[in-house]
N, C-alpha and C positions, 0 to 999 in steps of 0.2 A: 304425645309423637308427632302430632302433626306439626305442632310449632317447632319440634327441632328437625323435622324433614324441610319446611318452609326455609327455615334459616338456613341449613346446610344449601337447599336451592338458591339462595338469594347470592349467598356466599361464592356459591361457585361461579354465578352468573358475573358478578366481580371480578373472579379470578380470571375470566376468559377474557372478558372485556381489558384487563389487565397486562394479559398477554399480548394481546392484538393489540393494544396499543403499543406495548415494548417492541414486539417485532415490525411494526410500522415505524417506529421512530427509527429504527436501525436500518430495515432496508431502504428507507427511500434515498439517505445519502450516499450508500451503497452503491446503488442503483442508477443515483446522478454520478456519482464517479466514474462507473464503467462507461457512460455511455459517455462521457466528456472525454475519455480517455481515446475514443474511436473518432471524436471530432479536431476541425481545423481550428487553426488560432482565430479566424477571423469570423469563423461561426460561434465560439465560445464568446467572445465579446460582444457579438450582436445580439445572441440570443439566450433564454436559459435551456437549461438540457430537457426540459421537458415538451419544450418545442423542436426537438431534433429532428422529430420527423415532418415539420412543415417548413415550407418556403420562410426566408430569412432576408431581410433588408439590409445589406452590407456597405460601407462607405468603401471604395475600393481605390487605390492609387496605381495605374498601368500607364503603358508608355507606346507611343505610335512607332512604327517601324523606322528603322534609320537612316537618314536624308540619301543614304549610298543607295537606298530600294527607289530613289525616285524616278519618274518618266515624265518625257516631255510628249503633252500630245496637244496640237492645235496651236503650239506656242505659250503653251502654260506648263507649268512642271507639275506634278500631282505623285502625292503617294497615299497610297489607301490599303486600306486590309481588316481585319478585325481584332476587337479587342479582347474577344473571347474565343477559347479554342474550339473545333468543331463538335467535340464532346460535350462541350459546356452550354448550359441553357439558360441564358441570363435575360432579364428584362432591366432595360436603364430607365428610371423614372427622372432623374436629375443628374445635369454632368457641368463641368467648368473647367478651367484652363489655369485657375489661379487657386492657391491653397487657404486664401482668403474669402475665397468665392466656390465653391464648392459643388454648389447645385444654382449656378446662375443662368442655367439654359436647360432647356428641354429637348427632349428628341427631336432631331431633325430640323433645330435652329442651327443656326453658323454662326461662330466667333471668329473675332479678328486676334492672330497671333501676333504678339510682340515682336518678333522679329520679321513681321510682314507675312502676308497671305490668310489665310483664310481654313477654317477645318469644320465640317460638319459629322455630326455622332449620330446614328439613329437609335432605335429602342433596343434592336438586337447586338449592339456593339460596333459594327461595321461603319468606318469612318472613312473620310476623305479630304486631302488637303489639297490647296492648292495655292499656287503663288506666280505672278510673273516673273519673278527672279528665282534664282536656281537655292533650294535650299542648303545651307551649310550647317555644319557640326559635326559630332560622332554619335549623339543621341538623340533615340527621337521625343517627341513632344509628350511632357507630362499629361494626364488626362485625368480629372479627379471624377467619378462616378459613384450615384448611390442607385446599386441594382437589388433587383430581388433574385436571389438564387435559390436553386433547389438544395434539400439536403444531401451534405456527403459524408461517407465514413471511409474512413483511410486506416490500415495498418501502420502508416509510416512513424506513427508515435512510438508503437511499440519496436520497432524495427530500428530506431534511433536509441532506443532505451536500453532494449536487451543485445543486439545485433552488431549496431556500428558503434567498433572499438575507437575507430576515429573521432567520434563524435564527443563532445565536451558533455553531452547530458547521458554518456552512456552510464548504464547502473551494473552492467556485467560482472565486473569484478568485485563489486560491492557486495551483489547475490550472492556469488560462491562465498566470498567472505564471511558472511552472515549467517549461510548453512554451516561453514566449517566451526562456526561459533556456536551455534544452537544444536546440534546433534548430539556434539561431546557433554555438552553442557546439560542436556537433556537427558541423557543415559546415564553418565556418571551418578549424579546423584542418587538416582534411582535404585541404580546398584549397593550401593553403599547402605543407602536407608532402607533398603528391603531385608537385608541381613542385622542391621540394629534395630529396627521395629520387631523382626522375631525373636531376637532377645529379651527387648523389653517386653513382648508378649507373652512367650511362653517358657523361657528359663527363670529360674530362680536364682539370685544371686544376690550378697549384700550390696544396699545403695541402688535397687533398680527403682524404688520410689521419688530417691532425690535426681535422679536420671532424667526420670517423665517429667517430674517437676521443672526441672533446667530446660529441657526439650520445648515445654508449654512458655515457659518465661522467656525463651530465645525469641519465641513469636512475636514478641512486643516489639523487640529490639530495633530501632530504625538500621538500615543497611548504611544510610548517610553517615553513624557515628562510626562506621569500621573500614570507610573508605580509605582514608590519608592513612592510618596504621598498617593495616593491610598492604597497601603497596610501598609503603618506606619497608616491611617485612620482605616483602619480594624482592625487592631492590637491594637490600643487603645478602639475602641467600643467594643471589644472583638469577633470579628468575628476569626480574625486569619487567617490560612491558611486550608482549605477546600472547599470542593461543594459548600457550600451558599457563599465566597468571590469570586468563579472562576464565579458562575453564574451572579453574580452582577456584578463584570467586564465586563465579555461580554455584559451584557446586557446596561451597559454605553455606549462602546466601540462601540458598534452597532446601538444604538440608532438613531444618527444625519442623517445615510444613512436612516435608517427604516422611521424614519418621513418625510425625504425630498423625497424620492421615491414615499412614500404612498399618502402624500399629492400634490403633482402632478399631481397624478392619480386621486385621489379624486374630486380637484379642475377641472378636465375634464369632470364630470361626469354632466348628462344632468341637467340644473339649473331648470328646469320647473317641473321636477320629486321632486325634494326637495320641491320646493315652493308646488306642490299640495300636497304631504304629510302634512305639515303645515298646510294647508288649512283644509283637512279632519280631524284633531285634532292628528294627530301623536305629541307625545312627540321627542326630542331630541335624547333620550336613545332610540327609537323604529323606527327612520329613522336611524340611526347608524348602529342597529343590524339587520333589516330587509331588507332595500336597498341597503347601501353603505358597510357594508361586502358582501355580495352575489356578488355585482357589481365589489368589488375589488378583488377577488379572484387572477387574473393575478398577480398583482403586491404583493400581497400578498404573495404569491407562489413563484415568483421572488427573492423577499428577502431573503426568506426563503431559498433558492438555496444558495445565497450568504454567509448567517449567517450560515447556516450546513456547507457548504465546510470549511470557515475559521475556525470556532471551532473546526471542524475534524483535522482539517489541523495542529492546533495552536501548538506551542511548548512553546512559550516566555511568555504567558500568564499563560500557565499551571505551569512552572517552578516557575514562581513569586507568584502565588497566591494557589496551590493545593501541586504540589510534595513535601514530606519533606523528611526526611531522613529513615523513613522506608521502604518507597518504596511501601507502599501497596495502594497510590492512583495516580501510578507512569499511564500515557496514553498512547497510540502506537507509537506517533512520540518518544517520549521519550526512549520507549523499544527498536526502531531502533535504537536510538542511541547506546544506552547500547550494544547491537548486534554487532553494527560496531566496538566497542572499544574492546570486550569481544568475537566474534566470527569474526574477520576479514575474515578469511579464507574459511567461509562457505557458498559459495555464493549461495547455495540452499534452506538453510534456509533466507537468507537474501532477496532474490528472495520471496520468499513465503509472509515472515512478508510483505515486502512491497506493493504484491499485494493484499494481506488481509486488508492493511491498508486503498486503494483505491478502493476495492471494495463496500464499501456502498456509496462514494460518486457517485461512478457511477450510480449506482442504483438509487439514489436519484434526479441527473441531468437528466438520459434520462427518468426518469418517470413524469418529473416536465417541461422538457425544452421547451414545446410548448406555455408554459406561458410566460418563458422567455424574448421573444422577445415583448410580448404584456406590460409587466411589465415594460421592459427599455423604450419602447417609451413614457410611461404614459407623458403625459401634451405638449408633443414636436408638435404636431400637433391640431389643433384648427377645 
């Protein structure tokens, strides 16, 4: 017995270490995505998210004040000011006036301007331009600086992605389109599969075993095989591309797993409970609605998690049955793909869009995860 107990103890440690490894493997990228969504583009490009709480050295391109702000002091035209705002604390280590030599000067040194005059920049970002002749032009001089900036966190990325309808990076419409697809595509197969599962578990009729075998067989059929035939069928009957078509597609693809999962759970419920209800005169519909459904909530919640996550993260089915040339019915997964193509350098927008897309599934999973294991183990133990 001690050997058996020792073996169990060793296996328990292996299981615990495996769980810790998997949780760490999942949490670290998610945490990095969350932190990056609150950072600016310059900070993301200059340092990793794990250094977000520490100052970072960045290469910035700034401009002096326009020539119209110059003043005449003792026969010398002067333009002076600060490269950083009053609320910005930065320390310049190198600076330059040419894109080829961005680190040509140290703070406090003076550089000769190409159009005449000199400029001096100190470590705090204060500059002074002097010239015996009047400065001309409409724009200030470009100044390249290498500065150490404190960490900055902003909500501007979320404002662009969720609230700014005029922004090309907005995902507000795609967010509500995804909800419009996901909620009905989760509820409809649960409603239909629950009736079918009860019939296959507790009602005797010819061909029941064949139907169960057919459901199990459909679990291994790739959905890609049915995409084009199903789309042609939708077009022939007048459904076309739209929400109804994608709801029916998700319902059809999710039904085999839903029926299989719910049937196994319902078949494991006490037979005496069902028989006593029939003896008391309850109809099959009353037994289903008042006994089976409340007792089957763990299995229903378990499938709801799977179906919600699958439809929320789906791109293929949405492209085939929903998204058209107008782009008015786009979903979040397709919107992120578009951002990758058009805004590939804006990592702060991509990180924000990606975290918004996983936030709702995270809420659904953690809200219903206590039912997940009970639903998955349905019918495995008598």
